[in-house]
C-alpha positions in Angstrom: 164.9 170.9 11.7 164.8 174.7 11.8 167.6 177.2 10.8 168.9 177.6 14.3 169.4 173.8 14.8 171.0 173.6 11.4 173.4 176.4 12.3 174.2 174.7 15.7 174.9 171.4 14.0 177.4 173.2 11.8 179.1 174.4 14.9 179.2 170.9 16.3 180.9 169.7 13.1 183.4 172.5 13.2 184.4 171.7 16.8 184.1 167.9 16.4 181.5 167.4 19.1 179.8 164.0 19.4 176.8 165.4 21.2 175.6 168.6 22.9 173.3 168.7 26.0 171.5 172.1 26.3 170.0 172.6 29.8 169.4 176.3 30.1 165.6 176.6 29.7 166.0 179.9 27.7 168.3 178.1 25.2 165.9 175.1 25.0 163.2 177.6 24.1 165.5 179.4 21.6 166.3 176.2 19.7 163.0 174.4 20.0 160.2 176.8 20.8 159.4 174.9 24.0 159.2 177.2 27.0 159.4 175.7 30.5 160.5 176.2 34.0 161.4 172.7 35.3 162.4 174.0 38.7 164.7 171.3 40.2 163.8 168.7 37.6 166.1 167.9 34.7 165.3 169.4 31.3 167.5 168.9 28.4 167.7 169.3 24.6 170.1 166.6 23.3 171.8 167.0 19.9 173.6 163.8 18.9 176.0 164.0 16.0 174.4 162.4 12.9 171.1 161.8 14.5 167.8 163.7 15.2 167.7 165.9 18.3 165.5 165.0 21.2 164.1 166.5 24.4 164.2 164.9 27.8 161.5 166.5 30.0 159.8 165.8 33.3 156.8 163.5 32.7 154.3 166.2 33.9 155.5 168.5 31.1 155.1 166.0 28.2 151.9 167.5 26.7 153.3 171.0 26.8 156.5 169.9 25.1 154.5 168.0 22.4 152.4 171.1 21.7 155.2 173.7 21.6 158.4 172.0 20.5 159.6 171.7 16.9 161.6 168.7 18.0 159.6 165.5 17.5 161.5 163.0 19.6 160.5 163.7 23.2 161.3 161.4 26.2 160.3 161.8 29.8 161.5 160.9 33.3 159.4 160.6 36.4 160.1 162.1 39.8 161.4 158.8 41.0 163.7 158.0 38.1 167.3 159.1 37.6 167.1 161.4 34.6 170.7 160.8 33.7 170.1 157.0 33.4 167.1 157.8 31.2 169.3 160.1 29.1 172.0 157.3 28.8 169.4 154.9 27.3 168.7 157.3 24.5 172.2 158.6 23.8 174.8 156.2 22.4 177.9 155.7 24.4 181.5 156.2 23.5 181.3 159.9 23.6 184.7 161.7 23.2 183.7 165.4 23.2 180.4 166.4 24.8 179.1 170.0 24.6 177.5 171.5 27.7 176.7 174.9 29.2 179.3 175.1 31.9 178.0 178.1 33.7 174.5 176.6 34.0 175.5 173.1 35.2 175.8 173.0 39.0 178.6 170.8 40.4 176.0 168.2 41.5 174.5 168.0 38.0 177.9 167.8 36.3 179.0 165.0 38.6 175.8 163.1 37.9 176.1 163.7 34.2 179.8 162.8 33.9 179.4 159.6 36.1 176.6 158.4 33.8 177.8 159.3 30.3 181.6 159.1 30.9 182.6 161.4 28.1 186.3 162.0 27.6 186.1 165.7 27.3 183.5 168.4 28.1 183.4 171.5 25.9 181.6 174.7 26.8 179.1 175.7 24.0 177.6 178.8 25.6 179.7 181.2 23.4 178.2 179.7 20.3 174.6 180.1 21.5 175.3 183.6 22.8 176.7 184.6 19.4 173.7 183.1 17.6 171.2 184.9 19.9 173.0 188.3 19.5 171.8 188.7 15.9 168.0 188.9 15.8 165.9 187.5 13.0 163.0 189.5 11.4 160.6 187.5 13.5 162.5 188.3 16.7 162.6 192.0 15.8 158.9 192.0 15.4 158.5 190.4 18.8 160.8 193.0 20.4 158.9 195.8 18.7 155.7 194.5 20.1 157.2 194.1 23.6 158.3 197.8 23.4 154.9 198.9 22.2 153.2 197.1 25.1 155.4 198.4 27.8 154.9 201.9 26.6 151.1 201.4 26.7 151.4 200.2 30.3 153.6 203.1 31.3 151.1 205.6 29.7 148.3 204.1 31.6 150.3 203.8 34.9 151.1 207.5 34.9 147.4 208.3 35.3 147.7 206.9 38.9 150.6 209.2 40.0 149.6 211.7 42.6 151.1 213.0 45.9 150.5 210.5 48.7 150.5 207.3 46.6 153.3 204.9 47.3 155.9 203.5 45.0 154.5 200.0 45.6 151.0 201.2 44.7 152.2 202.5 41.4 154.2 199.3 40.7 151.1 197.2 41.4 149.0 199.3 39.0 151.6 198.9 36.3 151.8 195.1 36.7 148.0 194.9 36.8 147.9 196.7 33.5 150.4 194.2 32.1 148.2 191.3 33.1 145.2 193.0 31.5 147.2 193.4 28.3 147.9 189.7 28.4 151.6 189.9 29.3 153.8 189.8 32.4 156.7 191.8 33.7 160.1 191.1 32.1 161.7 191.7 35.6 160.6 193.2 38.8 159.0 196.6 38.0 160.9 199.4 39.7 159.4 202.7 40.9 161.7 205.0 42.8 160.9 208.5 44.1 162.7 211.4 45.6 166.1 210.6 47.0 165.6 207.0 46.1 165.8 207.8 42.5 169.5 208.2 43.0 169.8 204.4 43.7 170.6 202.7 40.3 169.3 199.4 41.7 167.0 200.7 44.3 164.0 198.6 45.6 160.4 199.8 45.2 159.0 200.4 48.7 156.3 202.2 50.7 157.7 205.7 50.3 154.9 208.2 49.4 155.3 210.4 46.3 155.7 214.0 47.2 155.7 217.2 45.2 159.2 218.1 44.1 160.2 214.4 43.6 161.9 212.9 40.7 160.1 209.7 39.9 161.9 206.9 38.0 160.3 204.0 36.3 162.4 201.0 35.2 160.2 198.3 33.6 159.6 195.9 30.8 157.2 193.2 29.6 157.6 189.7 28.4 155.5 189.0 25.3 155.7 186.0 23.1 159.1 185.0 24.6 160.8 188.4 24.1 161.3 191.3 26.4 161.4 195.1 26.6 163.3 197.3 29.0 162.6 201.0 29.4 163.4 203.6 31.9 161.8 207.1 32.1 162.2 209.7 34.8 159.6 212.4 35.5 159.2 215.4 37.7 156.3 215.5 40.2 155.4 219.1 40.3 158.2 221.7 40.5 161.7 220.3 41.0 165.0 222.0 41.6 167.1 223.6 38.8 169.8 221.1 39.6 167.5 218.2 38.7 166.4 219.9 35.5 170.0 220.3 34.6 171.0 216.7 35.1 167.9 215.6 33.2 169.0 217.6 30.2 172.5 216.1 30.4 171.2 212.6 30.6 168.9 213.2 27.7 171.8 214.4 25.6 173.9 211.4 26.7 171.2 209.0 25.7 171.0 210.7 22.2 174.8 210.6 21.8 175.0 206.9 22.7 172.3 206.0 20.2 173.9 208.2 17.5 177.2 206.3 18.0 175.6 203.0 17.1 176.1 201.5 13.6 177.5 198.2 12.2 181.1 197.7 13.2 181.0 200.4 15.9 183.1 199.3 18.9 181.1 198.9 22.0 183.6 200.8 24.1 183.1 203.8 21.8 179.3 203.7 22.3 179.8 203.7 26.0 182.3 206.5 25.7 180.0 208.7 23.6 177.3 208.7 26.3 179.7 208.7 29.3 181.9 211.6 28.0 178.8 213.8 27.6 178.1 213.4 31.3 181.8 213.7 32.3 182.2 216.9 30.3 179.5 218.5 32.4 181.1 217.6 35.7 179.0 214.6 36.7 181.2 211.7 35.6 181.5 210.3 39.1 177.8 210.1 39.4 177.4 207.8 36.4 178.3 204.5 38.0 177.3 201.7 35.6 177.7 200.5 32.0 175.8 202.3 29.2 173.8 199.2 28.2 173.3 195.6 27.5 171.9 193.2 24.9 168.2 192.4 25.0 166.1 189.5 23.7 164.8 186.4 25.4 166.6 187.6 28.5 166.7 191.1 29.9 170.6 191.0 30.1 172.1 189.3 27.1 175.4 189.7 25.2 176.8 192.2 24.5 177.7 194.2 27.5 178.2 197.9 26.5 181.0 199.1 28.7 184.3 201.0 28.2 186.5 197.9 28.0 184.5 195.9 25.5 186.3 196.0 22.1 183.7 193.8 20.4 181.8 195.4 17.5 178.1 195.9 16.9 176.5 193.9 14.1 173.4 194.5 12.1 170.5 192.8 13.9 171.7 193.3 17.4 169.4 194.9 20.0 170.9 196.7 22.9 169.8 199.2 25.6 171.2 202.7 26.0 170.7 203.8 29.5 172.9 206.6 30.9 172.1 208.1 34.3 173.2 210.6 36.9 172.6 209.8 40.5 173.1 212.4 43.2 173.2 210.6 46.6 170.6 211.7 49.0 169.1 214.1 46.4 167.8 212.2 43.4 168.7 210.8 40.0 167.7 210.5 36.4 168.0 207.6 34.0 166.7 207.4 30.4 166.8 204.0 28.8 165.8 202.9 25.3 165.9 199.6 23.3 167.8 200.1 20.1 168.2 198.0 17.0 171.4 198.1 14.9 170.3 198.6 11.3 172.4 198.4 8.1 173.1 202.1 8.2 172.9 203.0 11.9 170.3 202.5 14.6 166.6 202.5 15.1 165.1 203.2 18.6 162.3 200.6 19.3 161.1 202.4 22.4 159.5 205.7 21.4 157.9 207.0 24.7 158.6 210.7 24.9 162.0 211.6 26.5 161.6 215.3 27.0 161.4 216.7 30.5 157.9 216.1 31.7 156.0 217.2 34.8 153.3 214.9 36.1 151.0 214.7 39.2 
């Protein structure tokens, strides 16, 4: 049994849980090394108190589970079987306290599970898993470094295709093609926004053609060996207005201040404030409309959320994004995002792609 399973069994002892059923595929991967998308089929890692854990997987996934999982006991269910009845055959009855991931269980699945197992009480275990995932191991940090390196390689190659007349969608396609050639895939939908669309924090890449005078924003990441990167860079296509150069410099300073505020025991709200106040002091506070960042790991948005009301503290080994932005409606916007590791003395930026104001195309 690996260190993560040992740690989770200690949590089970502390909270007197008779068993835990982990159903979120990302958490199954985190605890076992087995990565799967079961679609509508049931996938579960079951951890019974005082017994070896086991996986229950769709029968068509048995060979993959055997090859990837550190858990040796693996059972299957066919498409015509009730997976909860199969689960019941391998998990002793008389459960008093059963751990589940409440936000992942649909009402239908919970009703089927509770009718079959008839536990007396259901306890949400997501906070325990979230806290475990927040502190990255040396191996996880290596994987995150690699994901950062790869996305920067892809961005470097993708910039070669930027020219007036090419569409946002064309550039995004080139970026994702470069990912495939590098042996990885996108961590999330690759975003390319130009001109006035760069002022949309969650804008959608479309068929707008790149023009001279545009700001061009890239928000992208790769998934490599189970871990993700997430970077945003904004460029000028030819000459842009003095206003856009001004907000670029402000966002760049805000990015640096947010990173500088990071260290073990730093309050997340203070990290947010450090970046946000820089923008507010220059008169653009109302145009920075989202949190400063979020945790990053096997998911692109993990705990913690870096916003002004979060009084939780940073801990060594956490990896978060710092991504301030200014968005001027109908004109254009700038965001600069980096992946940052909390070290014993401060912070280390994993993404190193140049941040200085750059003209391309």
